[in-house]
Residue, then its C-alpha position, 0 to 999 in steps of 0.5 A: m500500500c502506498a501513496i502516489a503523486g505527480l505532475i506533467c508540464l504541458t508547456r515543457q518550460c518548467p525547471e526540473e528542480d521545481h518539479l522535484r520540489i513540488v512532487s517531493r512536497m506532495c509525497e511528504l504530506q502523504s507519508h502516513r500512507g507509506p512510511d517505509d520508503r519514498g521516491v521521486v523521479s524527474l523525467g523531463h517535463v514529467c515528475l512522479g513520486s511515491n510513498r511505500l508501505s511495504i507488504i510484498d517483497l520488503s527489499k529495496a527492489g520494490h522502490m518506486p518510481m519503478s522503470d522497465a529495463e529500457k527506461n521507456l515506462c515508469i510507474v508509481y502504484n498504490g494498492e495490491t494486485y492479489n493475482f500478480q503471481k498468476v499474471r507474472e507467470e503469463l508474462i514470463r511465458c511472453g518473454h518478460e524478465f523480472r528483477s523483484r517479487t513485487d506486484t508493482e513490477v508485474v503491473l508495469h510489465a503487464f502494461k508494456q505487454w497489453g497496454e490499457h487492456c492489462f486492467e482486465r487481468f488484475a484482481g485487486m485494489f489500485a490507483f496508479a500512474i504510468y508514463d510512457r516516454r515513447n509516445d509521451t503519454l501519461t495514464l492514470a487508472r483506478d480500481r473497479f470499485g474505488k477502494k483506492p482514491l485518485y484525485y487530479v486537476l488539469s489546467k492550461e499549463r499542467l496536470l497534477f494528481g495525488s492520492e489525497i487532495k491536501a497534497i494538491l492544495a499544498v503545492a497549488p493553493e490557488l485551487c482551494e476554491v470551494d465547489p458549491e455543487g459538491l457541498l450541496n451534494f454533501f448536504y443531500f447524501g453526507y458525502i460527495p459522490d464521484p467525480l465531484t469534490a469539495f473543490t471546483r477544479i479538483r476531480k476524482l477519477p471515478p472507479g473503473h476508469l482510466l485517464e490518458l493524457a497525450a498530445g495535450q488532450v485528455r481522454v477519460a474512459k470506463y474500462w469495467e462495468l458490472p454485468q447484468y443483474g439477476v440473470h443467473e438462477p442456480s438449480c438448487e440451494e446446494e449448488c448455489l452455496e457450493e459455487m459461492e463458497k468456492r469463489l469467496a474462499e478463493a477471494v479470501r485465500i489470495r488476500l492472505i498473501s503478505d510478507v507482514p503480519l495480517g489479521a481481520l476486523l471483526s464486527g460481529g456481523v455476518d459479513s466479517s464473521i464469514v471472512v474470519a471463518l474462511m481465514a481460519r480455514a485457510s491459514s496455518r496460523q492463529v488468526k488475529t481479530f480486532s473489534i470495537g465496543f460501546s458502553k451503550s448496549d443498543f450499539n454494542e456488538a463486541q459480545h457478538a464478535r467475541v462469540v465468533a472469535q471464540h468459536f474460530g479460536t482467534e487471537h482476539h483484541e477488543l477496545f471499548v470506545e468511551p465518548q471522548i467524542e470532541e477530541t476524536v472529531q477535532q482530530l479526524t476533521h483535520s485530516l478529512e479533505e472533504p466534509f464527510g458525515d458517516s459517524s462510523m468513521v470514529p469506530t473505524y478509526h479506533v479499530c484500525q488504530l487497535a489493529r495497527q498495533h499488531v498487524t500491517v494488513a487486515l481483511a474486512g467484510d465491506g461490500g456484502d451489504e451491497l452485493f447481497a441486499g443487506y440494508e433494511r432500507y431495501k425492505k422498506y423500499l419494496r414494501r412502500r412500492w404498493l402504498r398509495v395514500f394520496p388521491p391522483g393529482t394531490d401528491r404534488l399539491y401536498r409537497e408544494q403547499i401543505h408539507r412545509r406548513i407542518p410543524t417540524e416537531w410533529r412525527g410522520g411528516r417525512f414519511l408522508y412526504n416520502l409516500s407522495l413521491s414516485f417509486h424510485e424517488r422514494y428510495l432517493d429520499e430515503i437515502s438522503v440526509l438533509p433534504a428534509a431540512l432543506r424542504e422544511r426551510s428551518i435550519f438553513s438561511k433564506d439566502f442559501l435556500y434561495w441559491a439551492d432552489k436554483q441549482p440542478s438537483p443532486y439527485n440527477l446523478f443518482r436518477g441516471y444510475l437507476t435509469n441506466s442500471p444493468a437490472s430489470d427488477p427493483l431490488s437489483r436497481v437500487q443495489y446497483l445504485d448503492t454500489k456506484t454511489y454509497l459504496a464508493g463515496d461513503i463506505l470505501t472512502k471511510v475505510d481508506r481514510m481511517s486505515m491510512v491515517s493508521s498506516l494499515e492496509l485493509r482488504a475486502p474479499f467480497l469486492d473481489h471483482l470475479f466474486a462480485e460479478w458472480a454475485v450480482q448475476l444471482s437472481p434477487r430471490w437468493k438475496m432477499r426471501f420472505g423478507e430475510l435480507k442476505y438470505i443466501l449469505k446467511k446460509l453460507a455463514e451457517r455452512l461455515g459454522v458461524p453461530k446462529q445467534v450471530i447470524y440471525r440477530r437484529k442487524q445493528g451496523f457499525s455505527m456510533p451511539l450518536v443519539h446518546w452522545l449528542r443528548q447528554e454526554p458531549s461537552p456543551a462546547l461541541l454543540e455550541i460551535l454550531l451557534e458561534p458567530k463564526t459559523i453563522q457568518r458563513g451564511y448557510l445556517n439559520p440560528e433560530g431554526l438550528r437552536r430549535r433543532i438542538r433543543e428538540h434533540r437534547q430534550g428528547m422530543r425528536d432524534r435529530s442526531w444525524e442532522i446535528w452531526h452532519l452540520l457539526i462535521f461541516e463546520l469543523w471541516h471548515r475550521n480544521f481543514l479548509e482554513s488551515a489549507t488556505r491559511t485564512p478564515s473561511t467566512i464567505s460562502p462560495w454561493c455568495k460570490p458574484a454571478a460572473e465569478r461563479n461562472d468563471m469557476q464553473t468554466a474552470a471545472l469543465v476543464s477537469s471534468p471527466a464527463 
């Protein structure tokens, strides 16, 4: 696992020493991602840099940037290619010779042999850059699901790229222009989906895409897509389980290849328990497992993780997290480059810190919910399909004239609004965080609401995924949507950021692309049956010996007891941040409505924890990351800029947009 950075000067007039200084600075800021080694090389008008966390071949032979023998190709690489040994053997048969045992060298030679078609052969997670001297072409690529991040910005003079936004902003502070479209997406979803970022000109390379820069022209292309959902119907349950077990066991096996200590994050849920069961079967050593607990019983899964650990004889480590929430959140928002509202980043951070004390690599169960329909919202979505409470023609009247007049403290208002929507729109409303607050026009300022009303809906991207999904049934459509948005933008972003802060590599066997392609093709009746979520996955857990009291308990999810922590226990100063003049002066919030929201939550009238948490994270991002990046107080909101200036910002964004 590593971090990468680099630039290509399009004018060819920049001094090489400037290139080296810029990319060295970028690598310095990403050193937590790769503390074992660092390298920077200048190739004329191109400069590449890397930080390395050594996992395979701990010798200096894995030093990056790495070139081929002829010095035609040069690569910087972040990730792991788990099937590199198989690809290496194929390349040897084609006449290639190797100087190391690293997967980096295999990727380099595979690109030399097959060009961009080499991506089709890789099983793993990666973000890399390869420069080809022969045709002066730079190629960036990101793995199929977006496990590893890759950011870039293109101007008239140069292209910059890196594993983290902060590396780009440190050498190009003029790019620290906040993108109001990105922020509006955060208010809707709690994260900023690809390809947007919080900054106008910086973009994420979407998962499963490559970027090629040649002759001053940029081409962004998709190299992989999920197959058609729900087209495979096994003849019986036993056949399905046998094939599923074989494929997932292989995905786990190849992720056990490591020259450093390895373990597993064990939440006590079905997905991570299956991973631990398969690890225990495949490993000749006792598996090390790690879990987090809370004092609040309705959020604590530690006892379930303990049952699984004892059953499979693991060396188990657990940590109970007490509500020192202010200190942790202040710390994490210094490293969050974009506002990010998933509160489970806190326990994820703590369990990664715990694991890193014992191992360098850990396996986890991410991806199981998206592939096998594990979210409760799927059941709710399908149940509401047949609910019709509004007479024809009155649903729009309710939304536009009646809903906003309902007092915010009344229960059931959001439910009624949801039922007034069309079928697919109900799901989009269900997965949203703050649109209800935008509709009620209570906690946001009038100026911000006026601006937001005139913007294209953040739902448009999501509607496109639903409309163009490779699926014909409603369950598969929303699974595809979540895989393209929530999995990449929230789950994998959280996992990457929190593990890399700890210099820990996390691997996700469920997101092995061969296993995932097989899983999505399964008929939906194997994923949800008679209201039972993850039906076939739970049957596999039984088959592997996971205790039934773990398999069939109520799903809790890896989340924090926010409802409690934001009611009684946090320092009053944490919530008072939202009402400070500095916060209000940004122009987003209405102080009267915000006070009412906080009072409703603290007095137990309504659970407003998610709204409060997201607004708090948004403000702390402003203070702890944005202001430190710009070295100036951030008090003027981007949507308050004059129209002409906003248009200039949008025009600049088009230069670097993958669209």
